C-alpha positions as CSV (number, residue, x, y, z in Angstrom):
1,M,48.5,116.1,68.5
2,W,50.9,116.6,65.6
3,R,50.0,113.3,64.1
4,A,46.3,114.1,64.2
5,L,47.0,117.4,62.5
6,A,49.1,115.7,59.8
7,F,46.3,113.1,59.2
8,L,43.7,115.8,58.9
9,A,45.9,117.7,56.4
10,L,46.5,114.6,54.3
11,L,42.7,113.9,54.3
12,A,42.0,117.4,53.2
13,V,44.5,117.1,50.3
14,A,43.0,113.8,49.2
15,A,39.5,115.3,49.3
16,Y,40.6,118.3,47.3
17,G,42.2,116.1,44.8
18,A,39.1,114.0,44.4
19,T,37.0,117.1,44.0
20,W,39.4,118.5,41.4
21,V,39.3,115.2,39.3
22,A,35.5,115.1,39.5
23,D,35.3,118.7,38.2
24,H,37.8,118.0,35.4
25,P,36.7,114.7,33.7
26,G,38.9,113.0,31.2
27,T,39.8,109.8,29.4
28,V,42.8,107.5,29.9
29,T,43.7,105.2,27.0
30,I,46.3,102.4,27.2
31,V,47.3,100.7,23.9
32,W,49.5,97.6,24.2
33,N,50.2,94.7,21.8
34,G,47.1,95.4,19.7
35,Y,44.9,95.9,22.6
36,E,43.3,99.3,23.6
37,V,41.9,100.0,27.0
38,A,40.0,103.2,27.6
39,T,38.8,104.4,31.0
40,S,38.0,107.5,32.9
41,L,40.7,109.6,34.6
42,A,39.4,108.6,38.1
43,I,39.5,104.9,37.4
44,G,43.0,105.2,35.9
45,L,44.3,106.9,39.0
46,I,42.8,104.2,41.2
47,G,44.4,101.5,39.0
48,V,47.8,103.1,39.3
49,L,47.5,103.3,43.1
50,I,46.5,99.5,43.3
51,A,49.5,98.6,41.0
52,A,51.9,100.5,43.3
53,I,50.6,98.7,46.4
54,V,51.0,95.3,44.8
55,I,54.5,96.0,43.5
56,G,55.5,97.3,47.0
57,F,54.2,94.1,48.6
58,I,56.0,91.9,46.2
59,W,59.3,93.8,46.8
60,A,58.9,93.5,50.6
61,I,58.6,89.7,50.3
62,V,61.6,89.5,48.0
63,R,63.7,91.7,50.3
64,G,62.7,89.6,53.3
65,F,64.0,86.5,51.7
66,I,67.2,88.2,50.7
67,T,67.9,89.6,54.3
68,L,66.6,86.6,56.2
69,P,70.1,85.3,57.2
70,E,71.3,88.7,58.4
71,T,68.0,89.2,60.4
72,L,68.5,85.8,62.1
73,V,72.1,86.6,63.0
74,R,71.1,90.0,64.4
75,G,68.3,88.6,66.5
76,S,70.6,85.9,67.9
77,R,73.2,88.6,68.7
78,D,70.6,90.8,70.4
79,R,69.3,87.9,72.5
80,R,72.9,87.1,73.5
81,R,73.6,90.7,74.5
82,A,70.4,90.8,76.5
83,K,71.4,87.7,78.4
84,G,74.9,89.1,78.9
85,F,73.6,92.4,80.3
86,S,71.3,90.4,82.5
87,A,74.2,88.4,83.9
88,L,76.1,91.6,84.3
89,S,73.3,93.1,86.3
90,R,73.0,90.0,88.5
91,G,76.8,90.0,89.0
92,M,76.8,93.6,90.2
93,V,74.1,92.8,92.7
94,A,76.1,89.8,93.9
95,V,79.2,92.0,94.3
96,G,77.1,94.5,96.3
97,S,75.7,91.8,98.5
98,G,79.1,90.2,99.1
99,D,78.4,86.8,97.4
100,P,81.7,85.9,95.8
101,L,80.5,82.6,94.2
102,A,77.5,84.1,92.5
103,A,79.6,87.1,91.5
104,R,82.2,85.0,89.8
105,R,79.6,82.8,88.1
106,H,77.8,85.8,86.6
107,A,81.1,87.4,85.7
108,S,82.0,84.3,83.7
109,D,78.6,84.3,82.0
110,A,78.9,88.0,81.2
111,E,82.4,87.6,79.7
112,R,81.3,84.6,77.6
113,L,78.2,86.5,76.3
114,L,79.5,90.0,76.0
115,G,83.2,89.6,75.4
116,A,85.7,92.3,76.5
117,E,83.0,94.9,77.5
118,P,84.4,97.4,80.0
119,L,81.7,96.6,82.5
120,T,82.4,92.9,82.1
121,L,86.1,93.4,83.0
122,L,85.1,95.6,85.9
123,L,82.7,92.9,87.2
124,K,85.3,90.3,86.8
125,A,87.9,92.4,88.8
126,Q,85.4,93.1,91.6
127,A,84.3,89.5,91.8
128,A,88.0,88.5,92.1
129,Q,88.5,91.2,94.8
130,I,85.6,89.9,97.0
131,S,86.9,86.4,96.5
132,G,90.3,87.3,97.7
133,D,92.0,86.5,94.4
134,R,94.2,89.6,94.1
135,E,96.1,88.2,91.1
136,A,93.0,87.7,89.0
137,A,91.8,91.2,90.0
138,E,95.1,92.8,88.9
139,Q,95.0,90.9,85.6
140,A,91.5,92.2,84.9
141,F,92.5,95.8,85.8
142,Q,95.6,95.4,83.6
143,R,93.4,94.4,80.6
144,M,91.3,97.6,81.3
145,V,94.5,99.6,81.2
146,N,95.3,98.3,77.8
147,D,92.0,99.6,76.5
148,P,92.2,103.4,75.9
149,E,88.5,103.8,76.9
150,T,89.0,102.2,80.3
151,R,92.6,103.0,81.0
152,V,91.9,105.4,83.9
153,L,89.4,103.0,85.5
154,G,92.0,100.2,85.3
155,L,94.7,102.5,86.8
156,R,92.4,103.2,89.7
157,G,91.9,99.4,90.3
158,L,95.7,98.8,90.1
159,F,96.2,101.7,92.5
160,V,93.8,100.2,95.1
161,E,95.4,96.8,94.8
162,A,98.9,98.3,95.2
163,R,97.7,100.1,98.3
164,R,96.3,96.9,99.7
165,R,99.7,95.1,99.4
166,E,101.4,98.3,100.7
167,D,103.4,98.8,97.5
168,D,103.6,102.6,97.7
169,A,106.0,103.0,94.7
170,S,103.5,101.3,92.4
171,A,100.5,103.1,93.8
172,R,102.2,106.4,93.3
173,A,103.1,105.5,89.7
174,Y,99.5,104.5,88.9
175,A,98.1,107.7,90.5
176,A,100.6,109.9,88.6
177,E,99.8,108.3,85.3
178,A,96.0,108.6,85.9
179,A,96.5,112.3,86.8
180,R,98.4,112.8,83.6
181,L,95.8,111.2,81.5
182,A,92.8,112.8,83.3
183,P,93.8,115.8,85.3
184,S,90.4,116.3,86.7
185,V,90.2,112.8,88.3
186,T,89.9,113.5,92.1
187,W,91.3,110.3,93.5
188,A,94.5,110.6,91.4
189,N,95.1,114.2,92.4
190,E,94.5,113.4,96.1
191,A,96.9,110.4,95.9
192,V,99.6,112.5,94.2
193,L,99.2,115.3,96.8
194,E,99.4,112.7,99.6
195,A,102.6,111.2,98.2
196,Q,104.2,114.6,97.8
197,C,103.4,115.6,101.4
198,A,104.7,112.2,102.7
199,D,108.0,112.9,100.8
200,G,108.2,116.5,102.1
201,D,107.9,117.8,98.6
202,W,106.1,121.0,99.7
203,S,106.7,122.9,96.4
204,G,105.4,120.1,94.3
205,A,102.3,119.7,96.6
206,N,101.7,123.5,96.3
207,E,101.6,123.1,92.5
208,T,99.2,120.2,92.8
209,V,96.9,122.3,95.0
210,E,97.0,125.2,92.5
211,R,96.2,122.8,89.7
212,R,93.3,121.3,91.6
213,A,91.9,124.8,92.3
214,S,92.2,125.8,88.6
215,L,90.3,122.7,87.6
216,G,87.5,123.5,90.2
217,L,88.2,120.3,92.3
218,I,88.5,122.5,95.4
219,D,87.1,125.9,96.2
220,K,89.3,129.0,96.5
221,T,89.1,129.1,100.3
222,T,90.3,125.6,100.7
223,A,93.1,126.2,98.2
224,R,94.3,129.2,100.1
225,R,94.2,127.3,103.3
226,Q,96.1,124.3,101.9
227,R,98.7,126.5,100.3
228,A,99.2,128.2,103.7
229,V,99.7,124.9,105.4
230,L,102.2,123.8,102.8
231,L,104.2,127.0,103.0
232,T,104.2,126.7,106.8
233,A,105.6,123.2,106.6
234,A,108.3,124.3,104.2
235,A,109.2,127.2,106.5
236,Q,109.4,124.9,109.5
237,E,112.0,122.8,107.6
238,R,114.1,125.9,106.7
239,E,113.8,127.7,110.1
240,A,117.2,126.6,111.4
241,G,119.3,126.5,108.2
242,E,117.6,129.0,105.9
243,P,115.8,131.6,108.1
244,E,115.4,134.1,105.2
245,A,113.7,131.5,103.0
246,A,111.6,130.4,105.9
247,T,110.5,133.9,106.7
248,E,109.5,134.5,103.1
249,R,107.3,131.4,103.0
250,V,105.7,131.8,106.4
251,L,104.8,135.4,105.8
252,K,103.0,134.3,102.6
253,A,101.2,131.6,104.7
254,V,100.1,134.2,107.3
255,K,98.7,136.3,104.5
256,L,96.8,133.4,103.0
257,A,95.5,132.1,106.3
258,P,95.6,134.6,109.1
259,D,93.9,132.1,111.5
260,L,96.6,129.4,111.0
261,V,98.2,129.4,114.4
262,P,101.4,127.5,113.6
263,A,102.2,129.9,110.8
264,S,101.7,132.9,113.0
265,V,103.8,131.5,115.8
266,L,106.6,130.6,113.4
267,A,106.4,134.0,111.7
268,A,106.6,135.7,115.1
269,R,109.7,133.7,116.1
270,L,111.4,134.6,112.9
271,M,110.5,138.3,113.2
272,V,112.0,138.3,116.7
273,R,115.2,136.8,115.3
274,R,115.2,139.7,112.9
275,G,114.7,142.1,115.8
276,D,111.3,143.2,114.5
277,L,109.3,142.8,117.7
278,R,106.5,145.2,116.6
279,K,105.6,143.1,113.5
280,A,105.8,139.9,115.5
281,A,103.4,141.3,118.1
282,K,101.0,142.5,115.3
283,I,101.0,139.0,113.7
284,L,100.2,137.3,117.0
285,E,97.5,139.8,118.0
286,A,95.8,139.4,114.6
287,T,95.7,135.6,114.9
288,W,94.6,135.9,118.5
289,R,91.6,137.8,117.4
290,T,90.5,135.0,115.1
291,G,90.8,132.4,117.9
292,P,92.9,132.5,121.1
293,H,95.4,129.6,121.4
294,P,98.0,128.7,124.1
295,D,100.8,128.7,121.6
296,L,100.0,132.3,120.6
297,A,99.9,133.3,124.3
298,K,103.2,131.6,125.1
299,T,105.0,133.2,122.2
300,Y,103.5,136.6,122.8
301,L,104.4,136.6,126.5
302,N,108.0,135.7,125.7
303,L,108.6,137.9,122.7
304,R,111.6,139.7,124.2
305,T,114.2,137.7,126.0
306,G,115.0,139.1,129.4
307,D,111.7,140.8,130.0
308,S,110.6,141.1,133.6
309,V,107.6,139.2,134.9
310,R,105.7,142.5,135.1
311,D,106.3,143.0,131.4
312,R,104.8,139.5,130.7
313,M,101.8,140.3,132.9
314,A,101.2,143.5,130.9
315,R,101.3,141.5,127.7
316,A,98.9,138.9,129.1
317,E,96.5,141.7,130.0
318,T,96.7,143.0,126.5
319,L,95.7,139.6,125.2
320,A,92.9,139.4,127.7
321,K,91.5,142.8,126.5
322,I,91.7,141.8,122.9
323,S,89.7,138.6,123.4
324,S,87.4,139.9,126.1
325,W,89.0,137.7,128.7
326,H,88.7,134.4,126.8
327,P,89.6,131.3,129.0
328,E,93.0,131.0,127.2
329,A,93.7,134.6,128.1
330,R,92.8,134.0,131.7
331,L,95.2,131.0,131.8
332,A,97.9,133.1,130.3
333,M,97.3,135.8,132.8
334,A,97.3,133.3,135.7
335,Q,100.6,131.9,134.4
336,A,102.2,135.3,134.2
337,A,100.9,136.3,137.6
338,Y,102.2,133.0,139.1
339,E,105.7,133.7,137.7
340,A,105.4,137.2,139.3
341,R,104.5,135.6,142.6
342,E,101.2,137.4,142.5
343,F,99.1,134.5,143.7
344,G,96.0,136.5,144.5
345,Q,95.9,138.0,141.0
346,A,96.4,134.5,139.5
347,R,93.5,133.2,141.5
348,D,91.3,136.2,140.4
349,A,92.2,135.4,136.7
350,L,91.1,131.8,137.1
351,A,88.0,132.4,139.3
352,P,85.5,132.5,136.4
353,L,86.9,129.2,135.1
354,L,86.5,127.5,138.4
355,A,82.8,128.2,138.7
356,D,81.6,125.4,136.4
357,R,83.9,122.5,135.5
358,P,87.6,123.5,135.4
359,T,89.7,121.7,132.8
360,V,92.9,119.8,133.5
361,R,95.2,122.8,132.8
362,T,93.1,125.0,135.1
363,C,93.3,122.5,137.9
364,L,97.0,122.0,137.5
365,T,97.5,125.7,137.5
366,M,95.6,126.0,140.8
367,A,97.7,123.1,142.2
368,R,100.9,125.0,141.3
369,I,99.7,128.1,142.9
370,E,98.7,126.3,146.1
371,E,102.0,124.4,146.1
372,A,104.1,127.6,145.6
373,E,102.2,129.6,148.2
374,H,101.6,126.9,150.9
375,G,104.3,124.3,150.3
376,S,104.5,121.0,148.6
377,G,102.5,119.3,151.4
378,S,99.5,121.5,151.0
379,G,96.2,119.8,151.2
380,R,94.7,122.2,148.7
381,A,97.4,121.3,146.1
382,R,96.5,117.6,146.6
383,E,92.8,118.4,146.2
384,W,93.5,120.2,142.9
385,L,95.6,117.4,141.7
386,S,92.8,114.9,142.4
387,R,90.3,117.2,140.6
388,A,92.7,117.4,137.6
389,A,92.6,113.6,137.2
390,H,88.8,113.7,136.7
391,A,88.6,117.1,135.0
392,P,87.5,117.7,131.4
393,R,90.2,117.6,128.7
394,D,91.8,120.7,127.3
395,P,91.9,121.2,123.5
396,L,94.6,119.5,121.5
397,W,95.6,119.1,117.9
398,I,93.5,116.2,116.7
399,A,93.4,114.5,113.3
400,D,91.7,111.1,112.5
401,G,91.7,110.0,116.1
402,I,95.3,111.2,116.8
403,A,95.7,113.8,119.6
404,S,99.0,115.7,119.8
405,E,100.4,118.8,121.5
406,T,102.2,119.7,118.3
407,W,100.7,120.6,114.9
408,A,101.6,118.7,111.8
409,P,100.7,119.6,108.2
410,V,99.3,116.1,107.3
411,S,97.5,113.4,109.2
412,P,99.7,110.5,110.2
413,V,96.7,108.2,109.7
414,S,95.2,109.1,106.4
415,G,97.9,111.4,104.9
416,R,95.2,114.1,104.5
417,L,96.5,117.6,104.2
418,D,95.5,120.2,106.8
419,A,93.8,117.5,108.9
420,F,94.7,118.7,112.4
421,V,92.1,120.8,114.1
422,W,92.3,122.4,117.6
423,K,89.5,120.9,119.6
424,T,88.8,119.0,122.8
425,P,89.5,115.2,122.6
426,T,86.8,112.7,123.5
427,E,87.1,109.8,125.9
428,L,87.8,107.5,122.9
429,L,91.3,109.1,122.7
430,A,92.7,107.1,125.6
431,G,96.3,106.8,126.7
432,P,98.6,103.9,125.5
433,E,98.2,102.0,128.8
434,E,94.5,102.0,128.5
435,A,94.7,100.8,124.9
436,Q,96.8,97.9,126.0
437,G,94.6,97.1,128.9
438,D,91.5,97.1,126.7
439,A,93.3,94.8,124.2
440,N,94.0,92.4,127.0
441,G,90.4,92.5,128.3
442,E,91.5,94.5,131.4
443,S,90.6,97.9,132.7
444,A,92.9,99.4,135.3
445,P,92.9,102.9,136.8
446,K,95.3,105.3,135.1
447,A,97.0,108.4,136.5
448,D,97.7,111.6,134.8
449,P,101.2,111.4,133.1
450,A,102.0,114.9,134.2
451,M,101.5,113.9,137.8
452,T,102.9,110.4,137.9
453,E,106.3,111.8,136.8
454,G,106.4,113.6,140.2
455,R,106.1,117.1,138.7
456,L,103.5,119.6,137.9
457,S,103.7,120.9,134.3
458,A,103.7,124.6,133.9
459,P,100.2,125.6,133.1
460,G,99.5,127.0,129.7
461,T,102.8,125.9,128.3
462,I,102.9,124.0,125.0
463,P,106.1,122.8,123.4
464,A,107.2,124.9,120.5
465,P,106.1,123.4,117.2
466,S,108.8,121.4,115.6
467,T,109.2,120.1,112.1
468,P,106.9,117.1,111.8
469,S,108.6,113.8,111.3
470,P,107.7,112.0,108.1
471,A,108.3,108.6,109.8
472,T,104.6,108.0,110.5
473,T,102.2,107.6,107.6
474,P,98.7,106.4,107.1
475,V,97.8,103.3,109.0
476,P,96.3,100.8,106.5
477,K,92.6,99.9,107.0
478,S,91.1,96.6,106.6
479,E,88.9,96.1,103.5
480,T,86.0,94.5,105.4
481,S,85.5,96.4,108.6
482,T,83.2,95.1,111.3
483,E,84.9,95.4,114.6
484,I,87.2,97.8,116.4
485,R,91.0,97.7,116.9
486,T,93.5,100.3,118.1
487,A,96.8,101.4,116.8
488,T,99.1,103.6,118.9
489,V,100.9,106.4,117.1
490,L,103.5,108.6,118.9
491,F,104.1,112.2,118.3
492,P,107.3,114.0,119.3
493,S,106.7,116.3,122.2
494,S,109.2,117.9,124.5
495,A,108.2,117.8,128.2
496,P,107.5,121.2,129.7
497,S,109.8,122.6,132.3
498,G,109.0,121.3,135.7
499,T,108.7,123.2,139.0
500,A,108.8,122.0,142.6
501,P,108.4,118.2,143.0
502,V,105.1,116.8,144.1
503,A,105.0,114.0,146.7
504,A,104.4,110.5,145.5
505,G,101.3,110.4,147.6
506,M,99.8,113.2,145.5
507,A,100.4,111.3,142.3
508,A,98.7,108.2,143.8
509,A,95.8,110.3,144.9
510,A,95.5,111.7,141.4
511,A,95.1,108.3,139.8
512,K,92.0,108.3,137.6
513,P,89.8,105.3,137.1
514,D,88.9,106.3,133.5
515,S,91.1,107.5,130.6
516,G,93.8,109.9,131.6
517,P,94.5,113.4,130.1
518,I,96.4,113.4,126.9
519,V,99.4,115.6,127.7
520,G,103.2,115.5,127.3
521,N,104.6,112.4,125.6
522,T,101.3,110.5,125.7
523,A,100.8,108.0,122.9
524,T,97.2,108.2,121.6
525,P,95.5,105.2,120.1
526,V,93.7,105.4,116.8
527,V,90.4,103.6,116.4
528,F,89.9,101.6,113.2
529,P,87.3,99.1,112.0
530,S,88.7,95.6,111.6
531,P,87.4,92.2,110.8
532,K,89.8,90.8,113.5
533,S,89.5,90.7,117.2
534,Q,90.2,93.6,119.4
535,S,93.5,92.2,120.5
536,D,94.9,92.9,117.1
537,T,97.0,96.1,116.7
538,T,98.2,97.8,113.6
539,K,101.6,99.4,113.6
540,P,102.2,102.7,111.7
541,R,104.2,102.0,108.6
542,R,107.1,104.0,107.1
543,A,106.3,106.9,104.8
544,G,106.9,106.0,101.2
């Protein structure tokens, strides 16, 4: 539209000029070398216009001859770049489709046509990676590091290669350098945070979390939660030797994340050591309102050493009223009533949980009640033991396929901070015997570990959280994942205090044909993709 308006405006100006010349006639005279040429003003203007056009045409021809070599060179260069980018595009497609031969051929063509273009180096590195030539890949990434424009991209490639060869020291150095050069790079920040957590550098990890929050890499809620987890981990390490420092940190954690159960339990224990039972109870009650948990119930019921069983029953009833008789509250009430030898009251507390599908803990609690009231040879106790072997799982701390009775600040598989969540494990989380049986192509019935030991574990009891061992770190994953393999990772867990022995016949009757409950010192396999057969197993590697 603007071009049409400009053309109309130019046409109007030309018409006005022609009209003005026609209304103002005149004579143009040219005298040169004894000749005199006289013409009208209109004819003179037309002659000047024609002369200008001829001169411009001649100048264009002359300039074309002058710039011809440069034009030919530029055209050749443009055609070469077009071919190079075409080879680059085809190489990227070959990398994506997993064709190493085509990828390397196109990478060589692109490098020959384009030279040291950043994308050319990246294609060359990726072609070397899918070909299995790690040395060539690292050389390409190192060339990218030497270029300021591609330094961070090259560092990421070297970081990935270092991880693949399990060179943790080099991987950390590359990640730290990338984080220094580009503080907003997500992968570098996450790698630095993972390394700090693996080393137990909780204060350094806290600074990293705060920096990530300030850069907008994580939201404020996530930052508060992660800071609370780090403070809780630091407090766990200092609980025995530096109780005051531990108390300071864990109280900050409780303030940042009131729903973080390990922080509340640790804070309550430290408050009890100070003699401040009132504050300990308030912390546990506040967290219980956000989500009942057996660790909270156990700590709350045993706040004061030497309390009578009636006192513990009163505390259990308080928890039940706070949570409107949540299943965890009923289990805690049943445990307190059992210890008080109030078997009828214990059954009443568990009655609503028995109506549908009672869980393993509920069945074991009923078995304990029957055994204590009617003796170790009770048929009802054997019946509840048998039901426990087939009952649904109870919630556990789960992270990346690992199930544990104790909480840890980071996942032993991926190294991810705040990975453990309290939820019910699935059937994939089988016991170690089942993992070995599956690996050997066998499937044998398994018994509940809590029963095969000849004892019934105290219901509702969970071992006190201990400082997580840094010995187990992420299990490396294969680069080309197609099949399934399992890796067994053990968590430290103290066995709960036993009660009256159970006959060996009960344990045999409790044997379960499918996967057994994950309790006590059970080793839980982690499921990973792998290009190898299912008989392959991956061992956890040392933190570093």
